[in-house]
C-alpha positions in Angstrom: 21.7 -13.8 127.4 21.5 -17.6 127.4 21.5 -19.5 124.2 17.8 -20.7 124.1 16.0 -17.3 124.6 18.4 -15.6 122.3 18.0 -18.2 119.6 14.3 -18.1 120.0 14.2 -14.4 119.7 16.5 -14.3 116.6 14.6 -17.1 115.0 11.2 -15.4 115.4 12.5 -12.0 114.2 14.3 -13.6 111.2 11.2 -15.6 110.1 9.0 -12.5 110.1 11.6 -10.5 108.2 12.4 -13.1 105.6 8.9 -14.4 105.1 9.1 -13.8 101.3 12.4 -15.6 100.9 11.2 -18.6 102.9 8.0 -18.8 100.9 10.1 -20.0 97.9 11.4 -22.9 100.1 8.1 -23.8 101.7 6.6 -25.2 98.4 9.6 -27.4 97.8 9.5 -28.7 101.3 5.8 -29.6 101.0 6.5 -31.4 97.6 9.5 -33.3 99.1 7.3 -34.5 102.0 4.5 -35.5 99.6 6.7 -37.5 97.3 8.6 -39.2 100.1 5.3 -40.0 101.9 3.5 -41.3 98.7 6.3 -43.6 97.8 6.7 -44.8 101.4 3.0 -45.6 101.7 3.0 -47.3 98.2 6.0 -49.4 99.1 4.4 -50.4 102.4 1.0 -51.2 100.9 2.7 -53.4 98.3 5.1 -55.1 100.7 2.2 -55.9 103.1 -0.1 -56.9 100.2 -1.3 -60.4 99.5 -3.0 -62.5 96.9 -6.8 -62.1 97.0 -8.6 -65.1 98.5 -11.5 -66.1 96.3 -12.0 -69.8 95.5 -10.6 -70.8 98.9 -12.4 -68.3 101.1 -14.4 -71.1 103.0 -11.3 -73.3 103.5 -9.7 -73.3 106.9 -6.3 -74.2 105.3 -4.9 -74.9 101.9 -2.1 -77.4 101.1 0.0 -76.5 98.0 3.5 -76.6 96.6 6.1 -74.0 97.3 6.0 -71.6 94.3 9.4 -70.0 95.0 12.7 -70.9 93.6 15.9 -70.1 95.5 19.5 -69.6 94.8 22.0 -69.7 97.7 25.6 -68.4 97.3 28.3 -66.9 99.5 29.2 -63.4 98.5 32.8 -62.1 98.7 33.9 -61.7 102.3 30.4 -62.5 103.8 28.1 -65.3 104.9 25.8 -67.2 102.6 22.9 -65.3 101.1 19.7 -66.6 99.4 17.9 -65.0 96.4 14.3 -65.8 95.8 12.0 -65.5 92.7 8.4 -66.5 92.4 7.5 -69.1 89.8 4.9 -68.3 87.2 3.8 -71.9 86.4 2.0 -74.3 88.7 4.0 -76.7 90.8 1.5 -79.5 91.6 0.8 -81.8 94.6 0.8 -85.6 94.3 -2.7 -87.1 94.4 -2.0 -89.5 97.2 -1.6 -86.5 99.5 -5.4 -86.2 99.5 -5.9 -89.5 101.2 -3.2 -88.7 103.7 -4.8 -85.4 104.7 -8.2 -87.0 105.1 -6.8 -89.1 107.9 -5.4 -86.2 109.9 -7.2 -85.6 113.2 -9.4 -82.5 113.0 -9.8 -82.5 109.2 -13.5 -82.7 108.3 -12.8 -82.8 104.6 -9.8 -82.6 102.2 -11.0 -81.4 98.9 -8.7 -81.6 95.8 -8.8 -78.7 93.4 -7.6 -78.4 89.9 -8.6 -75.8 87.4 -8.2 -75.9 83.6 -9.2 -73.6 80.7 -12.6 -74.2 79.0 -13.9 -72.5 75.8 -17.7 -72.1 75.3 -18.3 -72.7 71.6 -21.0 -70.1 71.3 -21.5 -66.8 69.5 -19.2 -65.2 71.9 -16.5 -67.9 72.4 -16.2 -67.2 76.1 -13.1 -68.3 78.0 -14.1 -70.1 81.2 -12.4 -71.8 84.2 -13.2 -75.4 84.7 -13.1 -77.2 88.0 -15.0 -79.9 90.0 -18.3 -79.1 91.7 -16.8 -80.7 94.8 -14.2 -77.9 95.0 -16.9 -75.3 94.8 -17.6 -75.7 98.5 -14.2 -74.2 99.2 -15.4 -70.8 98.0 -18.3 -71.5 98.7 -20.2 -71.3 95.5 -23.8 -72.1 96.4 -26.4 -73.3 93.9 -28.9 -70.7 92.9 -31.1 -73.0 90.8 -31.0 -76.6 89.8 -28.8 -79.4 91.3 -25.3 -80.7 91.4 -23.9 -82.6 88.4 -24.2 -86.3 88.8 -23.0 -87.6 85.4 -20.0 -87.0 83.2 -22.1 -84.9 80.7 -23.6 -82.6 83.3 -22.3 -79.2 84.4 -23.1 -76.4 86.8 -22.3 -73.0 85.3 -21.8 -69.6 87.0 -24.6 -67.1 87.0 -23.1 -64.8 84.5 -23.0 -67.5 81.8 -26.6 -66.9 80.7 -27.6 -70.6 80.7 -30.4 -72.2 82.7 -31.0 -75.7 83.9 -31.9 -77.9 81.0 -29.9 -76.0 78.4 -27.4 -77.7 76.2 -23.9 -76.1 75.9 -21.0 -77.0 73.8 -17.6 -76.8 75.6 -14.1 -77.4 74.4 -11.6 -78.7 76.9 -8.1 -80.0 76.0 -8.9 -79.3 72.3 -11.9 -81.7 72.3 -15.4 -80.3 72.0 -18.4 -82.0 73.7 -22.0 -81.1 74.5 -23.0 -80.9 78.1 -26.3 -80.5 79.9 -26.6 -77.6 82.4 -28.2 -78.9 85.5 -27.5 -76.0 87.8 -26.5 -72.3 88.1 -24.2 -71.3 91.0 -22.5 -68.3 92.4 -19.2 -67.1 91.0 -18.1 -65.8 87.6 -16.7 -67.3 84.4 -16.7 -70.8 85.8 -18.1 -74.2 84.9 -18.2 -77.1 87.3 -18.0 -80.8 86.4 -18.2 -84.0 88.4 -15.1 -84.8 90.4 -14.1 -87.7 88.2 -14.7 -85.8 85.0 -12.9 -82.7 86.2 -9.9 -84.9 87.1 -9.8 -86.4 83.7 -10.3 -83.1 81.8 -7.5 -81.4 83.9 -5.0 -83.7 82.1 -2.8 -84.6 85.1 -4.7 -87.3 87.0 -1.7 -88.2 89.2 -1.5 -84.7 90.7 -3.7 -81.9 91.9 -3.2 -78.1 92.0 -4.0 -77.7 95.7 -6.0 -79.3 98.5 -8.5 -77.3 100.5 -9.1 -78.4 104.1 -12.2 -78.0 106.2 -11.8 -78.3 109.9 -13.9 -80.2 112.3 -16.1 -78.0 114.6 -14.1 -76.7 117.5 -10.7 -77.1 115.8 -8.9 -73.8 115.6 -7.1 -72.8 112.4 -3.7 -72.6 114.1 -4.1 -76.1 115.6 -5.2 -77.5 112.3 -2.1 -76.0 110.6 0.2 -77.6 113.2 -1.4 -81.0 112.8 -1.3 -81.0 109.0 2.3 -79.7 109.0 3.3 -82.6 111.3 1.5 -85.2 109.1 3.1 -84.0 106.0 6.5 -84.0 107.6 6.1 -87.5 109.0 5.1 -88.8 105.6 7.9 -86.9 103.9 5.6 -85.6 101.1 7.2 -83.5 98.5 5.8 -81.7 95.5 5.4 -83.5 92.1 8.6 -81.9 90.7 10.9 -82.4 93.7 13.3 -84.6 91.8 14.0 -82.1 89.0 13.9 -78.8 91.0 17.0 -76.8 91.9 19.0 -78.0 94.9 18.2 -74.8 96.9 14.5 -75.0 96.4 12.2 -76.1 99.2 10.2 -79.0 97.9 8.1 -79.6 101.1 4.4 -78.8 100.8 3.2 -75.6 102.4 0.1 -75.2 104.5 -1.5 -71.8 104.0 -4.1 -70.1 106.3 -5.6 -66.7 106.5 -4.7 -64.2 103.8 -1.8 -66.6 102.7 -4.4 -68.9 101.1 -4.6 -66.6 98.1 -1.0 -67.5 97.1 -2.2 -71.0 96.3 -4.7 -69.7 93.7 -3.3 -66.4 92.4 0.1 -67.3 90.9 0.5 -63.9 89.2 0.4 -62.1 92.6 3.8 -63.0 94.0 5.9 -62.2 90.8 4.0 -58.9 90.5 4.7 -58.0 94.1 8.4 -58.7 94.0 8.8 -56.9 90.7 7.0 -53.8 92.0 9.0 -53.8 95.1 12.3 -53.8 93.2 11.1 -50.9 90.9 9.7 -49.0 93.9 13.1 -49.3 95.5 14.9 -47.9 92.4 12.5 -45.0 92.0 12.4 -44.2 95.7 16.2 -44.1 95.9 16.2 -41.6 93.1 13.5 -39.5 94.8 15.4 -39.4 98.1 18.6 -38.4 96.4 17.0 -35.6 94.4 15.0 -34.4 97.4 18.2 -34.1 99.4 19.9 -32.2 96.5 17.1 -29.8 96.0 16.3 -29.1 99.7 20.0 -28.7 100.4 20.5 -26.3 97.5 17.4 -24.1 98.4 18.1 -23.9 102.2 21.8 -23.1 101.4 20.7 -20.4 98.9 18.3 -18.9 101.4 21.0 -18.7 104.0 23.6 -17.4 101.5 21.2 -14.5 100.8 21.4 -13.6 104.5 25.2 -14.1 104.9 25.7 -10.4 105.6 23.0 -10.4 108.3 24.4 -13.5 110.0 28.0 -12.1 109.8 26.8 -8.9 111.5 25.3 -10.9 114.4 28.6 -12.7 114.7 30.5 -9.4 114.6 28.4 -7.8 117.4 29.1 -10.8 119.7 26.6 -13.6 118.9 28.1 -16.9 120.0 28.4 -19.7 117.4 25.9 -21.7 119.4 23.4 -18.9 119.3 23.8 -18.5 115.5 23.4 -22.3 114.9 20.4 -22.5 117.3 18.8 -19.5 115.8 19.1 -20.7 112.2 18.1 -24.2 113.3 14.9 -23.0 115.0 14.1 -20.7 112.1 14.3 -23.6 109.6 12.4 -25.8 112.0 9.5 -23.3 112.2 9.5 -22.8 108.5 9.6 -26.6 107.6 7.3 -28.3 110.0 4.1 -26.9 108.5 4.9 -27.7 104.9 6.3 -31.1 105.8 3.0 -32.0 107.6 0.9 -30.7 104.8 2.8 -32.8 102.3 2.5 -35.8 104.5 -1.3 -35.5 104.6 -1.5 -34.9 100.9 0.6 -38.1 100.3 -2.3 -40.3 101.4 -4.6 -39.6 98.5 -1.5 -39.6 96.1 -0.7 -43.1 97.3 -4.2 -44.4 96.6 -4.1 -42.6 93.2 -0.8 -44.3 92.3 -2.2 -47.7 93.3 -5.3 -47.0 91.2 -3.2 -46.0 88.2 -1.2 -49.2 88.5 -4.3 -51.2 88.7 -6.1 -49.6 85.8 -2.9 -49.9 83.7 -2.7 -53.6 84.2 0.5 -53.4 86.3 -1.2 -54.9 89.3 -2.8 -58.3 88.6 -6.5 -58.5 89.5 -5.6 -61.2 92.1 -3.2 -59.0 94.1 -4.5 -56.8 97.0 -2.3 -54.1 98.4 -2.8 -53.8 102.2 -3.3 -50.5 103.9 -3.7 -51.1 107.7 -4.2 -47.9 109.8 -0.9 -48.0 111.4 0.8 -47.8 108.0 -0.2 -44.2 107.6 1.9 -43.2 110.6 4.8 -43.7 108.2 4.1 -40.3 106.6 5.2 -38.7 110.0 8.5 -40.4 109.5 8.9 -39.0 106.0 7.8 -35.6 107.2 10.5 -35.8 110.0 13.0 -36.8 107.4 12.1 -33.7 105.3 12.6 -31.5 108.4 15.8 -33.3 109.3 17.3 -32.7 105.8 16.4 -29.0 106.0 17.9 -28.6 109.5 21.1 -30.4 108.6 21.5 -28.2 105.6 20.9 -25.1 107.7 23.5 -26.3 110.2 26.1 -26.8 107.5 25.2 -23.6 105.7 25.8 -21.3 108.7 28.8 -23.2 109.9 31.5 -21.1 108.1 30.1 -17.8 109.5 29.6 -19.4 113.0 33.2 -20.5 113.1 34.6 -17.2 111.8 36.2 -14.8 114.3 33.9 -11.8 115.0 36.3 -9.3 113.6 36.6 -11.3 110.3 33.0 -12.3 109.8 31.9 -9.2 107.9 34.9 -9.2 105.7 34.4 -12.9 104.8 30.9 -12.2 103.4 31.5 -8.8 101.9 31.9 -10.2 98.4 31.7 -13.4 96.6 35.0 -15.4 96.7 37.0 -15.3 93.6 38.6 -18.6 94.2 36.8 -21.7 95.4 38.4 -24.2 97.8 40.5 -26.9 96.0 38.7 -29.6 97.8 35.5 -28.7 96.2 37.0 -28.9 92.7 38.7 -32.2 93.5 35.4 -33.7 94.9 33.4 -32.6 91.8 36.0 -34.1 89.4 36.2 -37.3 91.3 32.4 -37.6 91.1 32.4 -37.0 87.4 35.1 -39.6 86.9 33.1 -42.1 89.0 30.1 -41.4 86.8 32.0 -41.9 83.6 33.4 -45.2 85.1 29.9 -46.4 86.0 28.8 -45.6 82.4 31.7 -47.7 81.2 30.5 -50.5 83.4 27.0 -50.2 81.9 28.5 -50.6 78.4 29.9 -54.0 79.5 26.7 -55.2 81.1 23.2 -56.2 79.8 19.6 -56.0 80.9 18.9 -54.8 84.4 22.6 -54.5 85.3 23.2 -52.1 82.5 20.2 -50.0 83.5 21.3 -49.8 87.1 24.8 -48.8 86.2 23.6 -46.1 83.8 21.3 -44.7 86.4 24.0 -44.6 89.0 26.3 -42.8 86.4 23.7 -40.2 85.7 23.0 -39.5 89.3 26.7 -39.4 90.2 27.5 -37.0 87.4 24.6 -34.7 88.4 25.9 -34.5 91.9 29.4 -33.8 90.4 28.0 -30.9 88.4 26.3 -29.5 91.4 29.6 -29.4 93.3 31.3 -27.8 90.2 28.5 -25.3 89.7 30.7 -22.1 90.0 33.3 -23.5 87.6 30.5 -24.4 85.1 29.1 -21.0 85.5 32.5 -19.3 84.9 33.0 -21.4 81.8 29.6 -20.5 80.5 30.3 -16.8 81.2 33.6 -16.9 79.3 31.8 -18.4 76.3 28.8 -16.0 76.4 30.6 -12.9 77.4 31.9 -11.9 74.0 28.6 -12.1 72.1 26.8 -10.5 75.0 29.1 -7.5 75.0 29.4 -7.3 71.2 25.8 -7.8 70.2 23.8 -7.3 73.4 24.1 -3.5 73.8 23.9 -2.1 77.3 21.7 -4.9 78.6 24.2 -7.5 77.3 27.1 -5.7 78.9 25.2 -5.5 82.2 24.4 -9.2 82.0 28.0 -10.2 81.3 29.3 -8.0 84.3 26.6 -9.3 86.7 27.2 -13.0 85.7 31.0 -12.6 86.1 30.6 -11.0 89.5 28.2 -13.7 90.7 29.5 -17.0 89.4 28.6 -18.8 92.6 25.0 -17.4 92.4 24.8 -18.4 88.7 26.1 -21.9 89.5 23.3 -22.3 92.1 20.8 -21.3 89.5 22.2 -23.7 86.8 22.3 -26.7 89.1 18.5 -27.5 89.3 18.2 -27.0 85.5 21.0 -29.5 85.0 19.2 -31.9 87.4 15.8 -31.7 85.8 17.3 -32.0 82.2 19.5 -34.9 83.0 16.9 -36.9 85.0 14.1 -36.4 82.5 16.3 -37.2 79.5 17.7 -40.4 81.0 14.2 -41.7 82.0 12.5 -40.8 78.7 15.3 -41.7 76.4 16.2 -45.0 77.9 12.6 -46.3 77.6 12.1 -44.8 74.1 15.4 -46.2 72.8 14.6 -49.8 74.0 11.0 -49.6 72.7 12.2 -48.4 69.3 14.9 -50.9 69.0 12.6 -53.8 70.1 9.8 -52.7 67.8 12.3 -52.6 64.9 13.6 -56.0 65.7 10.1 -57.4 65.9 9.2 -55.9 62.5 12.5 -57.3 61.0 11.8 -60.7 62.4 8.3 -61.2 61.1 8.1 -63.3 57.9 4.6 -64.8 58.2 1.8 -63.8 55.9 -1.1 -64.8 58.1 -1.8 -65.5 61.8 -4.4 -67.4 63.6 -5.2 -66.4 67.2 -7.5 -68.2 69.7 -8.8 -67.6 73.1 -9.6 -69.9 76.0 -8.5 -73.5 75.2 -6.8 -72.5 72.0 -7.1 -74.4 68.7 -8.6 -77.9 68.8 -6.4 -81.0 68.2 -5.6 -81.7 64.7 -6.1 -78.0 63.6 -2.4 -77.4 63.1 -2.0 -80.5 60.9 -5.0 -79.4 58.8 -3.5 -76.0 58.5 -0.3 -77.5 57.3 -2.1 -79.7 54.8 -4.0 -76.7 53.2 -2.7 -76.1 49.7 -0.6 -72.9 49.6 0.8 -73.2 53.2 4.5 -73.3 53.3 5.0 -73.4 57.0 3.1 -73.2 60.3 4.7 -71.9 63.6 2.9 -72.6 66.8 4.2 -69.9 69.2 4.2 -70.4 72.9 5.1 -67.8 75.6 6.6 -68.6 79.0 9.3 -67.6 81.4 12.6 -68.9 82.7 14.7 -68.0 85.8 18.4 -67.4 85.5 20.7 -67.7 88.5 23.7 -65.5 88.7 25.7 -63.1 90.8 26.0 -59.3 91.0 28.9 -57.9 93.0 29.2 -61.4 94.5 25.6 -61.6 95.8 23.3 -64.2 94.4 20.5 -62.9 92.1 17.6 -64.7 90.2 16.5 -63.0 87.0 13.1 -63.8 85.5 13.0 -63.6 81.7 10.2 -64.0 79.1 10.9 -66.7 76.5 9.4 -68.0 73.3 8.7 -71.6 72.3 8.5 -72.0 68.5 8.1 -74.8 65.9 11.7 -75.1 64.6 10.6 -76.2 61.1 8.6 -73.0 60.7 11.3 -70.6 61.8 12.9 -69.7 58.5 9.6 -68.9 56.8 7.5 -67.4 59.7 9.9 -65.8 62.2 13.5 -64.8 61.7 15.4 -64.4 65.0 18.6 -63.4 63.1 21.1 -66.3 63.2 24.6 -65.3 64.5 26.1 -68.7 65.2 25.0 -72.3 65.1 21.8 -73.6 63.4 18.1 -73.3 64.2 17.6 -76.7 62.6 19.3 -78.1 65.8 16.6 -76.6 68.0 14.7 -79.3 69.7 14.5 -81.4 72.9 17.3 -80.4 75.2 18.6 -77.4 73.2 18.1 -73.7 73.2 19.0 -70.6 71.1 20.6 -67.7 73.2 20.4 -64.0 72.4 23.8 -62.5 71.3 24.2 -60.1 74.2 23.3 -62.7 76.7 25.7 -65.2 75.1 28.5 -62.6 75.2 27.9 -61.8 78.8 27.9 -65.5 79.8 30.6 -66.5 77.4 28.4 -69.1 75.6 28.8 -70.5 72.1 27.0 -73.3 70.2 27.7 -76.6 72.0 28.0 -75.0 75.5 25.4 -75.7 78.1 23.5 -73.1 80.1 21.8 -73.9 83.4 18.4 -72.4 83.9 15.1 -72.9 85.6 11.7 -73.1 83.8 8.6 -71.4 85.0 7.6 -74.4 87.0 10.9 -74.6 88.8 12.4 -77.5 86.8 16.2 -77.0 86.4 17.8 -78.0 83.2 21.1 -77.5 81.4 20.1 -77.3 77.7 22.8 -77.2 75.0 23.2 -74.0 73.0 22.1 -74.8 69.4 22.3 -71.3 68.1 22.9 -67.7 69.0 20.3 -65.2 67.7 20.4 -61.4 67.3 16.9 -60.2 67.8 16.6 -60.8 71.5 14.9 -57.5 72.4 11.9 -58.7 70.4 12.0 -62.5 70.7 13.7 -62.9 74.1 17.0 -64.0 75.4 16.2 -67.7 75.1 14.4 -69.5 72.3 13.0 -73.0 72.8 11.4 -75.6 70.7 7.6 -75.5 71.2 7.3 -78.9 72.9 10.3 -78.3 75.1 8.7 -75.2 76.7 5.2 -76.7 76.7 6.2 -79.4 79.1 6.8 -76.7 81.8 3.6 -74.6 81.3 0.6 -75.0 83.5 -1.8 -75.1 80.5 0.0 -75.1 77.1 -2.4 -74.0 74.4 -2.2 -73.2 70.7 -3.3 -69.6 70.9 -0.9 -67.9 68.4 -0.1 -69.6 65.1 2.0 -68.0 62.3 1.5 -69.1 58.8 3.7 -68.6 55.7 2.4 -68.9 52.2 4.2 -70.7 49.4 5.8 -68.5 46.8 3.2 -67.2 44.3 0.2 -67.8 46.6 -2.0 -64.8 47.3 -2.3 -64.4 51.1 -5.9 -63.2 50.7 -7.0 -66.3 48.9 -5.1 -68.5 51.4 -6.7 -66.7 54.2 -10.2 -67.4 52.8 -9.3 -71.1 52.4 -8.0 -71.3 55.9 -11.1 -69.5 57.3 -13.2 -72.0 55.5 -11.2 -74.9 56.8 -11.5 -73.8 60.4 -15.1 -73.1 60.1 -15.8 -76.4 58.5 -13.9 -78.3 61.2 -15.9 -76.5 63.9 -19.2 -76.8 62.1 -18.7 -80.6 61.6 -18.5 -80.8 65.3 -21.8 -79.2 65.7 -21.0 -75.5 66.6 -22.3 -72.4 64.9 -19.4 -71.4 62.6 -20.7 -68.8 60.2 -17.6 -66.8 59.3 -15.3 -69.0 61.4 -15.3 -69.9 65.1 -16.1 -67.0 67.4 -13.0 -67.6 69.6 -10.6 -67.7 66.6 -9.3 -64.9 64.5 -7.3 -65.0 61.2 -5.4 -61.9 60.3 -3.5 -61.1 57.2 -0.2 -59.1 57.7 0.0 -60.1 61.3 1.3 -57.9 64.1 5.0 -58.5 64.9 5.8 -60.9 67.7 7.3 -58.9 70.6 8.0 -60.4 74.0 7.2 -58.1 76.9 8.4 -58.7 80.5 5.5 -59.1 82.9 6.8 -56.2 84.9 7.4 -53.9 81.9 3.9 -52.3 82.2 4.5 -51.5 85.8 7.9 -50.1 84.9 6.4 -47.8 82.2 3.8 -46.5 84.6 6.3 -45.9 87.4 8.7 -44.3 85.0 6.0 -42.0 83.9 5.0 -41.1 87.4 8.6 -40.5 88.3 9.2 -38.2 85.4 6.0 -36.3 86.0 6.5 -36.0 89.8 10.2 -35.4 90.0 10.2 -33.4 86.8 7.6 -31.0 88.2 9.3 -31.0 91.6 12.6 -30.0 90.0 11.0 -27.4 87.9 9.5 -25.9 91.0 13.0 -26.1 92.5 14.3 -24.1 89.5 11.6 -21.4 90.1 12.3 -21.5 93.9 16.1 -21.1 93.5 15.8 -18.3 91.0 13.1 -16.6 93.2 15.5 -16.7 96.2 18.3 -15.3 94.0 16.0 -12.6 92.6 14.9 -11.6 96.1 18.5 -11.2 97.2 19.3 -9.0 94.2 16.7 -6.4 94.9 19.2 -4.0 96.5 21.6 -4.3 93.5 18.8 -3.8 91.0 17.6 -0.7 92.8 21.1 0.7 92.8 21.4 0.2 89.1 18.1 2.1 88.7 19.4 4.9 90.8 22.6 5.3 88.7 20.6 5.6 85.5 19.9 2.1 84.1 16.5 2.0 82.4 13.8 -0.5 83.0 14.1 -2.0 79.5 17.9 -2.3 80.0 17.5 -4.2 83.3 14.8 -6.3 81.8 17.1 -7.2 78.9 19.8 -8.0 81.3 17.6 -10.4 83.2 16.4 -12.0 80.0 20.0 -12.5 78.9 20.8 -14.1 82.3 17.7 -16.4 82.0 18.8 -17.4 78.6 22.3 -18.2 79.8 21.0 -20.2 82.7 18.6 -22.2 80.5 21.1 -22.8 77.7 23.9 -23.8 80.1 21.7 -26.0 82.2 20.3 -27.7 79.1 23.7 -28.2 77.5 25.3 -29.6 80.7 22.3 -31.7 81.6 22.2 -33.2 78.0 25.9 -33.9 78.3 25.5 -35.5 81.6 22.7 -37.7 80.3 24.5 -38.5 77.1 27.3 -40.4 78.7 25.3 -43.1 80.5 22.6 -43.2 77.8 25.2 -43.9 75.1 26.7 -46.7 77.2 23.2 -48.1 78.0 22.0 -48.0 74.4 25.1 -49.7 73.2 24.9 -52.4 75.8 21.2 -53.3 75.4 20.3 -52.4 71.8 23.5 -51.8 69.9 22.1 -48.4 68.9 22.4 -44.7 69.6 20.1 -43.0 72.2 16.7 -41.9 70.8 14.2 -39.3 72.1 11.0 -38.4 70.3 11.4 -34.8 69.0 8.2 -33.7 70.6 9.4 -34.7 74.1 12.7 -33.0 73.5 11.0 -29.8 72.5 8.8 -30.0 75.6 11.8 -30.3 77.9 13.4 -27.2 76.2 10.2 -25.3 76.5 9.6 -26.1 80.1 13.1 -25.2 81.1 13.0 -21.9 79.1 9.7 -20.9 80.7 10.8 -21.8 84.2 14.1 -19.9 83.8 12.5 -16.9 82.4 9.6 -16.8 84.9 12.0 -17.5 87.9 14.3 -14.6 86.8 11.8 -11.9 85.8 8.9 -12.3 88.2 10.9 -11.8 91.5 12.4 -8.6 90.0 9.2 -6.9 89.1 9.0 -4.7 92.3 12.7 -3.6 91.9 12.1 -2.6 88.3 9.2 -0.2 89.1 
């Protein structure tokens, strides 16, 4: 008989005969395909996504600065590479560019656009976006009622504002409050439009503009317009307003955006969010793929191991190696295609659910639009094919020992479980464990993202090592548990000890998924909980202020801080600003750019309002051209007071400030601490929105709070606003919340970590159940034999319960040990503390593993125990 017909016949018969055994694998295959497809679609939708086009929807093209900073370096033994990071603050365009673009052939209009925060001093204290009415045509925002503003004290408001033509509104811009007359109501939301001249003055940067919207002449195509504008800009050599102070590798030529790219000129938060999400997707997807390979390989190998005798018999009666391989391959193909396609289809709604979860959780900024073109969904067929390919490859490797055996020796090779494993397997497992410990040691010497990556690699490497060493781990557990089982377990305990000793490889296969789920979930949950707990503790320890004033929109009016300082009973006032810096460095020789959140503080107010924990230097030296560096960052960069550190601010400006101090509480207050004015010079719209106040010794904070509220209310009321109880957009709190810096991508990381723990945790729990089910099905003959020789149902049930307990306890202990090594290194490197896991989460892990092990052991054996 030729190979193909024989293989088809054998595959069909085997699939029907072993339908129950394969059903345990089918669920895992469907889940693997679902997870891989969902993450592939999410990565694709994010990578193809773009900033939403709103205010420039009617513009044919938009000219703006390049909002990307770059670092070019040559890694070891390779060509030059370039790392990129999106800037979070606005890089502006010189004003003279407007006149240049108006002269370009085919440009009907070049409209300058700058936005700025506006606060409506009303009962609600609404935060609005100010701009010129001229720029409204770029959206376009059409008038619903009224007319365009013609004087400096006239405005057009958006429809949701609630005002009508003729109303008088009081607006605060740049800290100064004025009364304006509403002359029109237009489309849009949360916007207020001024005359072009007044908007330019209120924006505060008359020599520059945020962006320039271009309207083409009739008949001029967008592509042609872009070419003409690009040529005009290049001929004139126009650069952005910060070209002289940006990093050498940055592109300072202005960019011409068309189509969906126009949104990048108005939604600055979209690009950083996209790059951060893609990096996190990559980390999670890599873990998903590795765990999927481990689980599918383990399940398919276990399914074939249960049939080793049958395959050996076929080999003994003359089946050729090619026929065996083809038969097993076809059988696995028929079993896996359906579940893989089902999982692929189910991954589509899961992808949209994940994107919705990220959006509702604030991880996706409102201005970012994931793209889901129809062709993207064909990618799930690739992930389904990958799932089938993993199963087929595992089947090929699983049947290879029997296929290569001589027919006469095939049955003898599978008659009993081998007493000794191959030395190569032990060596491989020990090498993997050593590599994991080495990676954990590397994590202890790193900080931040590098430490997290090294710890994750250590955990995964050690899990794989434990999977390879499964039989030895099982034998060790049996030696430890055999004595109490035989002494205190009665007949059931003696049966359990004997069964486990005779089936160490089987027991190792059952323990491996328990180790996997325990180690993975512990690493994910404990790492986040440890950092959060340490950061919160540092934030509480750093807070010294008695009161805090917070404001929305345009922030506190000018002079408010001086009046607060002059209030009797006030010891210090700290005006806190939040921003970002970008740090250039190398990892494994390759260039990297790391975006970090930073604080700007009032140096004189530090000792009384906020205590960063001085390690070296002096906070008194914090001022223009200086910075305080976190202890761990200073250690990793070998910095001491007096040294200089090169970094880039959020607007791309590159500076080398001198280190004035080294502080301890960097998890709460950031790796770099600047003077308030130093950081404010590099923010798009620096505003006083968070002010910490310390009372003098002996002053009652409640009385001081009442005086401050009265002072703020009086200041605002004197300007003509309603101020009963204080300005509506300002809040004064006693015992203020601790100041805690949170990276922009942290919320996305928390959501993705939760999704990963839930999805992969559930997947590996199902893998535990599937593995134990396969093992249980293969033990039916042995259990029936024990019943025939006189073992009672209660004795066999007790034996199975003892085995389930051994599997659960060993898996939990080994998994916890595997997780403890990288977690200890990570916790020491990032927080100088020990790993922490909330007790409830620990109990949940133990409970889920215990239930899964018990159910997976007892349920498949019900029929044999009857």
